[in-house]
MIDO-874480 format. One record per residue (C-alpha): x, y, z; residue number from 0. Coordinates in Angstrom, 1 decimal. Layout:
BEGIN
{x:X; y:Y; z:Z; resi:NUM}
...
//
This chain:
BEGIN
{x:69.2; y:85.5; z:-0.4; resi:0}
{x:69.7; y:82.4; z:-2.6; resi:1}
{x:69.3; y:78.9; z:-1.5; resi:2}
{x:72.3; y:77.3; z:-3.3; resi:3}
{x:71.9; y:73.7; z:-2.0; resi:4}
{x:69.2; y:71.5; z:-0.6; resi:5}
{x:70.0; y:68.1; z:0.9; resi:6}
{x:67.1; y:65.7; z:1.7; resi:7}
{x:67.4; y:62.8; z:4.0; resi:8}
{x:64.2; y:60.7; z:3.9; resi:9}
{x:62.9; y:59.2; z:7.1; resi:10}
{x:62.2; y:55.5; z:6.6; resi:11}
{x:59.9; y:54.9; z:9.6; resi:12}
{x:56.2; y:55.4; z:9.4; resi:13}
{x:54.8; y:58.7; z:10.8; resi:14}
{x:54.1; y:62.3; z:9.9; resi:15}
{x:57.8; y:63.3; z:9.5; resi:16}
{x:58.8; y:62.4; z:6.0; resi:17}
{x:62.3; y:63.9; z:5.7; resi:18}
{x:65.0; y:66.0; z:7.4; resi:19}
{x:66.5; y:68.7; z:5.2; resi:20}
{x:69.6; y:71.0; z:5.2; resi:21}
{x:69.8; y:74.1; z:3.1; resi:22}
{x:72.7; y:76.2; z:2.2; resi:23}
{x:72.2; y:79.9; z:1.7; resi:24}
{x:74.4; y:81.9; z:-0.7; resi:25}
{x:77.1; y:79.1; z:-0.5; resi:26}
{x:78.0; y:80.5; z:2.9; resi:27}
{x:75.5; y:79.6; z:5.6; resi:28}
{x:73.8; y:76.2; z:6.4; resi:29}
{x:70.6; y:75.5; z:8.3; resi:30}
{x:70.2; y:71.8; z:9.4; resi:31}
{x:67.3; y:69.9; z:10.7; resi:32}
{x:64.4; y:71.4; z:8.8; resi:33}
{x:61.6; y:68.8; z:8.9; resi:34}
{x:59.2; y:67.9; z:6.1; resi:35}
{x:55.9; y:66.9; z:7.7; resi:36}
{x:52.7; y:65.4; z:6.3; resi:37}
{x:49.8; y:67.4; z:7.7; resi:38}
{x:46.1; y:67.3; z:7.1; resi:39}
{x:46.4; y:69.8; z:4.3; resi:40}
{x:49.5; y:68.3; z:2.7; resi:41}
{x:53.3; y:68.7; z:3.2; resi:42}
{x:54.8; y:71.6; z:5.1; resi:43}
{x:58.2; y:72.4; z:6.7; resi:44}
{x:59.0; y:72.9; z:10.4; resi:45}
{x:62.1; y:74.9; z:11.2; resi:46}
{x:64.7; y:73.5; z:13.6; resi:47}
{x:63.6; y:73.8; z:17.1; resi:48}
{x:64.4; y:72.8; z:20.7; resi:49}
{x:62.3; y:72.2; z:23.8; resi:50}
{x:62.3; y:75.1; z:26.2; resi:51}
{x:62.1; y:74.8; z:30.0; resi:52}
{x:58.3; y:75.3; z:29.9; resi:53}
{x:58.0; y:72.2; z:27.6; resi:54}
{x:57.1; y:74.3; z:24.5; resi:55}
{x:59.2; y:73.9; z:21.3; resi:56}
{x:60.9; y:77.1; z:20.1; resi:57}
{x:62.4; y:77.6; z:16.6; resi:58}
{x:66.2; y:78.0; z:16.7; resi:59}
{x:66.3; y:79.6; z:13.2; resi:60}
{x:63.4; y:80.9; z:11.2; resi:61}
{x:62.5; y:83.3; z:8.4; resi:62}
{x:61.4; y:86.8; z:9.5; resi:63}
{x:58.4; y:87.1; z:7.1; resi:64}
{x:55.9; y:84.8; z:5.4; resi:65}
{x:57.1; y:85.6; z:1.9; resi:66}
{x:60.6; y:84.2; z:2.7; resi:67}
{x:59.1; y:81.2; z:4.5; resi:68}
{x:57.0; y:80.5; z:1.5; resi:69}
{x:60.0; y:80.7; z:-0.8; resi:70}
{x:62.0; y:78.3; z:1.4; resi:71}
{x:59.1; y:75.9; z:1.8; resi:72}
{x:58.5; y:75.8; z:-2.0; resi:73}
{x:62.2; y:75.1; z:-2.7; resi:74}
{x:62.4; y:72.4; z:-0.1; resi:75}
{x:59.1; y:70.7; z:-1.0; resi:76}
{x:60.1; y:70.7; z:-4.7; resi:77}
{x:63.4; y:69.1; z:-3.9; resi:78}
{x:61.7; y:66.5; z:-1.6; resi:79}
{x:59.2; y:65.6; z:-4.4; resi:80}
{x:62.1; y:65.3; z:-6.9; resi:81}
{x:64.0; y:63.0; z:-4.4; resi:82}
{x:60.9; y:60.8; z:-3.9; resi:83}
{x:60.3; y:60.5; z:-7.6; resi:84}
{x:64.0; y:59.7; z:-8.3; resi:85}
{x:64.0; y:57.0; z:-5.6; resi:86}
{x:60.7; y:55.5; z:-6.9; resi:87}
{x:62.1; y:55.4; z:-10.5; resi:88}
{x:65.3; y:53.7; z:-9.3; resi:89}
{x:63.2; y:51.2; z:-7.3; resi:90}
{x:61.1; y:50.4; z:-10.4; resi:91}
{x:64.2; y:50.0; z:-12.5; resi:92}
{x:65.6; y:47.5; z:-10.0; resi:93}
{x:62.3; y:45.6; z:-9.9; resi:94}
{x:62.3; y:45.5; z:-13.8; resi:95}
{x:65.9; y:44.2; z:-13.8; resi:96}
{x:64.9; y:41.4; z:-11.4; resi:97}
{x:62.5; y:40.0; z:-14.0; resi:98}
{x:65.2; y:39.9; z:-16.8; resi:99}
//
C-alpha cells in the first residue's frame, strides 16, 4: 500500500480540529474526512466516522493494525505541518510586501 496523494484542508475556526484530510491509496482508492486533531499529547488523526444509533461514533474506514495506522498518521501529519509552514511563509511574504 502506498499513499500517493494527501490533500489537507485547514479548519479556520478555533478548536481542537485543525484540518480535514483526504488520502489516495495506490492512485486507486480515496479516503475522505480524516481529521487532524490537537490533543493533550500533540497532533493525531481520527479516521472518518459516523454516529451510531446508541450515540457512539464508529469508524467508517480504518487501518487493521497499529503499524499501518502509524504510517498513515506520520504521512498525514508531515503533510499537515508542511502545509502550515507553507501558508505561514506565504503570509510573511505578503506582510513584507505590504511594507515595500
